[in-house]
Each structure stands twice: as structure tokens, then as C-alpha cells.
C-alpha positions in Angstrom: 118.2 115.7 77.0 118.3 112.5 74.9 117.4 112.4 71.2 117.4 108.8 70.1 114.5 106.7 71.5 115.6 104.3 74.3 115.4 100.7 73.3 113.3 98.6 75.7 112.9 94.9 76.2 109.8 94.2 78.3 109.4 91.0 80.4 105.8 89.9 81.3 104.1 87.0 82.9 100.5 88.1 83.4 97.8 90.3 81.8 100.0 92.8 80.1 98.4 95.9 81.5 101.7 97.5 82.4 103.1 96.7 78.9 100.0 98.3 77.4 100.4 101.4 79.6 104.0 101.9 78.6 103.1 101.5 74.9 100.4 104.1 75.3 102.8 106.6 76.9 105.3 106.0 74.0 102.6 106.4 71.4 101.4 109.6 73.1 104.9 111.1 73.0 105.3 111.2 76.7 108.1 108.6 76.7 111.1 108.8 74.3 111.4 105.0 73.9 110.5 102.1 71.7 109.7 98.5 72.7 111.9 96.3 70.6 111.0 93.0 72.2 108.5 91.5 74.6 109.4 88.2 76.3 106.5 86.4 78.0 107.0 83.5 80.4 103.8 81.6 79.5 102.1 81.2 76.1 98.7 81.4 78.0 99.5 84.8 79.5 97.3 87.6 78.2 100.4 89.8 77.8 101.4 87.7 74.8 98.2 88.6 72.9 98.4 92.3 74.0 101.9 92.5 72.7 100.8 91.0 69.4 97.9 93.4 69.2 100.4 96.2 69.6 102.4 94.9 66.7 105.4 94.1 68.9 108.0 91.3 68.5 107.4 88.5 71.0 109.1 85.5 72.4 107.9 82.9 74.9 110.7 81.8 77.3 109.6 80.1 80.6 109.3 76.9 82.5 106.9 75.4 80.0 108.9 76.1 76.9 112.3 75.6 78.6 111.9 73.2 81.5 115.7 73.1 82.3 116.5 76.1 84.4 120.1 76.6 83.0 118.9 76.4 79.5 116.0 78.7 80.2 118.2 81.4 81.7 120.7 81.0 78.9 118.0 81.6 76.3 116.4 84.4 78.2 119.7 86.3 78.7 120.7 85.6 75.1 117.5 87.1 73.7 117.8 90.1 75.9 121.4 90.8 75.1 120.8 90.3 71.4 118.2 93.0 71.4 120.8 95.4 72.9 118.3 97.2 75.2 119.0 100.5 77.0 116.6 99.2 79.7 114.9 95.9 80.5 111.4 96.5 81.9 109.9 93.9 84.2 106.1 94.2 83.8 104.6 91.6 86.1 107.6 89.3 85.5 107.4 86.5 88.2 110.8 84.9 87.8 114.1 86.0 89.3 116.3 87.3 86.4 120.0 86.6 86.7 121.6 89.9 86.0 125.1 89.8 84.4 127.4 92.8 84.7 126.4 94.1 81.3 122.8 94.5 82.5 123.6 96.1 85.9 121.7 99.4 86.2 119.5 98.6 83.2 116.8 96.4 84.7 113.7 98.0 86.2 110.9 96.4 88.2 107.7 97.8 89.7 106.4 96.4 93.0 102.9 96.9 94.4 103.9 98.2 97.8 106.2 100.7 99.5 109.5 98.8 99.6 111.1 97.6 101.8 107.7 96.8 103.3 105.9 93.8 101.8 108.8 92.8 99.6 110.9 89.8 99.0 110.3 86.2 97.9 106.7 85.2 97.8 105.4 88.8 97.9 103.9 89.6 94.5 100.6 90.7 93.0 97.5 89.9 94.9 99.5 88.4 97.8 100.9 91.8 98.6 97.5 93.5 98.7 96.0 90.7 100.8 98.8 91.1 103.3 98.4 94.9 103.5 94.6 94.6 104.0 95.0 91.9 106.6 97.6 93.9 108.6 95.4 97.1 108.5 98.3 99.4 107.7 97.3 103.0 106.8 99.5 103.3 103.7 100.4 101.1 100.8 101.6 102.2 97.3 104.1 101.1 94.7 107.8 101.3 94.0 109.9 101.4 90.9 113.4 100.1 91.6 116.4 98.7 89.9 116.3 94.9 89.9 119.3 93.0 91.4 120.0 89.4 92.2 117.8 89.6 95.3 114.0 90.0 95.2 112.9 93.6 95.7 116.2 94.8 97.2 117.5 97.0 94.4 117.8 100.8 94.8 114.6 102.8 94.6 113.9 105.3 91.8 110.4 106.4 92.5 107.6 105.6 95.0 104.0 106.7 95.3 101.9 106.2 98.5 98.3 105.1 98.4 96.2 105.5 101.5 94.3 102.4 102.5 90.6 102.6 103.3 88.8 100.9 106.2 87.0 97.8 105.1 88.2 97.8 101.5 89.0 94.5 99.8 92.4 93.5 98.4 90.9 93.9 94.9 89.8 97.4 95.7 93.3 98.3 97.0 94.9 96.6 94.0 92.9 98.7 91.6 93.9 102.0 93.2 97.6 101.0 93.5 97.6 100.1 89.8 96.5 103.6 88.9 99.5 104.8 90.8 101.7 102.3 89.0 100.5 103.6 85.6 101.8 107.0 86.6 105.1 106.2 88.2 106.6 103.6 85.9 106.6 105.9 82.9 107.8 108.7 85.2 110.7 106.7 86.5 111.7 105.5 83.1 111.5 109.0 81.7 113.9 110.3 84.5 116.4 107.6 83.5 116.1 108.1 79.7 116.6 111.8 80.1 119.5 111.4 82.4 117.9 113.1 85.5 118.4 109.8 87.4 121.0 107.1 86.8 122.6 104.1 88.4 126.1 104.5 89.9 127.9 102.0 92.1 124.6 100.3 93.1 122.8 103.5 94.0 120.4 105.9 92.3 122.0 109.3 91.6 120.1 112.4 90.7 121.1 115.3 88.5 118.2 117.8 88.3 
């Protein structure tokens, strides 16, 4: 069992609800971690204000602040590596993160569907729930997985299924899936921090 708090860098592009949920789990003692840095892709994102309200260190690195892609990725990776995180947490981050060898097995993402279903480029946020409702499938859910160089293709750590309901809207489904996300993201991270799950050779290994 680990003793020192795991160092986290959180990447966010939207409202910051996932960031806030992780912070609440840390404050409640359910997660042995600390958030050392929050990087937000847009200064207008609500996540930036949420992070500041939580007293967290923030940076804005995105297309607006750094229009040149090469320069943007250089600054992003530089800021992450300087923070020396144990884990990088994507919390509604909408850009593909180039992952150097030093960050392999350290970057986590949560996706609002049961991967590999409804994953890949273009499937994110509300688009996922709209597609699920339109197809009328009986199950949706969410997935915590290691991020790799391809959208939503990294090895899965934890999933939780959410049954769809006849006639419900994408917004209704999204709300119920997010409640599952609030449970499994801290759960997955806790498994990794405590060493019950770990990355090895591109796969998730378990030691229970």
C-alpha cells in the first residue's frame, strides 16, 4: 500500500465537473493523491474557474493561447513533465495528447461509453450519448482507460454499464452516465495508486 500521495496533473477542456469530483474524493480521504497542476485548453472553460476556486495551480495551453501546433504540444508536454506527475488525468480533455515514452502508462482518460463501442475520433461528450440514443442500444456506460497515441484505444482499467431507458433523451442518459463516471474514475485511480492494477507492456495487469 502506498504512503506518499500520488502527484496528479489534470487536463480539462470543459466544465470541470470531473476535476471537482476528484478533488472532493481527495479531500474526503478516499484517494491518496494531490493535484499539483491543472492545465486547461481554453481560458473560457469553466474548469479554469473551478480549479482556481479549489486553490489549484493552473495553466492555459490550447489553440487560442498557442496557435502553432508544434509549439503548443511542446509547451504542454514541458509543463506536464516539469510537474513530475505520477499520473496525468484527462478530465474532459478534447485534444489528442502526444505521449512520450516517459509518460507511457501514466495517462488516464474517461470515455462516456463502453469502449470499444462509440469510441474513436469524433466521439466525445454529447455526441456519444446522441449516437447511443439514436441507435437504441440497451446498454451504455463509461470506461476508464490508459490513453495512447490513438483515440480511445488504450487498455481498459475499469468500466461500468448503465442501462438505457426507452424514450429518454441524450441529456438524461448523459446525467446518469456521469454519475457512474464519478464512481469509477476515483476507483480506477485508487487501484493504480495502491498498486492493485498497473501498466505493463501495453496492458493492464492486476495484483489483488
